[in-house]
C-alpha atoms as one frame of an Amber mdcrd trajectory, in Angstrom:
protein
 -16.319  17.576 -16.910 -12.607  17.108 -17.524 -11.920  15.198 -20.715 -11.580
  11.489 -20.047  -7.871  10.780 -20.115  -5.262   9.378 -17.776  -3.640  12.804
 -17.279  -6.727  14.035 -15.461  -6.153  11.328 -12.820  -2.777  12.801 -11.826
  -4.585  15.311  -9.613  -5.799  12.446  -7.378  -3.876  11.313  -4.306  -2.610
   7.722  -4.156  -5.565   6.687  -1.954  -8.019   8.428  -4.308  -6.470   6.658
  -7.304  -6.760   3.308  -5.512 -10.422   3.919  -4.732 -11.060   5.262  -8.248
  -9.715   2.045  -9.796 -12.097  -0.009  -7.661 -15.028   2.263  -8.529 -14.213
   1.930 -12.221 -14.309  -1.865 -11.831 -17.884  -1.568 -10.633 -17.446  -1.799
  -6.864 -19.703   0.392  -4.752 -18.654   2.432  -1.718 -19.758  -0.225   0.758
 -17.798  -2.958  -1.033 -14.738  -0.724  -1.284 -14.800   0.149   2.411 -14.782
  -3.546   3.304 -12.164  -4.415   0.674  -9.799  -1.662   1.863 -10.623  -2.172
   5.569 -11.805   1.392   6.088 -15.005   2.865   7.398 -17.869   3.467   5.006
 -17.683   7.155   5.937 -14.007   7.384   4.910 -14.657   5.636   1.591 -17.648
   7.912   0.919 -15.570  11.019   1.685 -12.808   9.890  -0.693 -15.476   9.184
  -3.321 -16.833  12.733  -2.898 -13.308  14.140  -3.167 -12.677  12.225  -6.401
 -15.928  13.484  -7.910 -15.122  17.047  -6.900 -11.570  16.956  -8.295 -12.722
  15.411 -11.575 -15.845  17.559 -11.759 -17.926  14.394 -12.037 -21.585  14.237
 -11.082 -22.241  10.556 -11.672 -20.621   7.158 -12.030 -20.852   7.563 -15.808
 -18.756  10.730 -15.522 -16.189   8.847 -13.414 -16.109   5.906 -15.831 -15.267
   8.279 -18.682 -11.995   9.071 -16.893 -11.113   5.381 -16.622 -11.136   4.886
 -20.402
């Protein structure tokens, strides 16, 4: 996993960063898709992309990047 710092988030697109912020606030993919008016499938794909780029396997891994 990439060390948890803000620099590691620079590799995310604007949409990925927006979704990442909502994930780090505790929203799930379903809630995010409704909040951002996108399909669940699109939100899930962005979530997968974030995890891949940050080499994260779990929400705990993702949360470490938010700190």
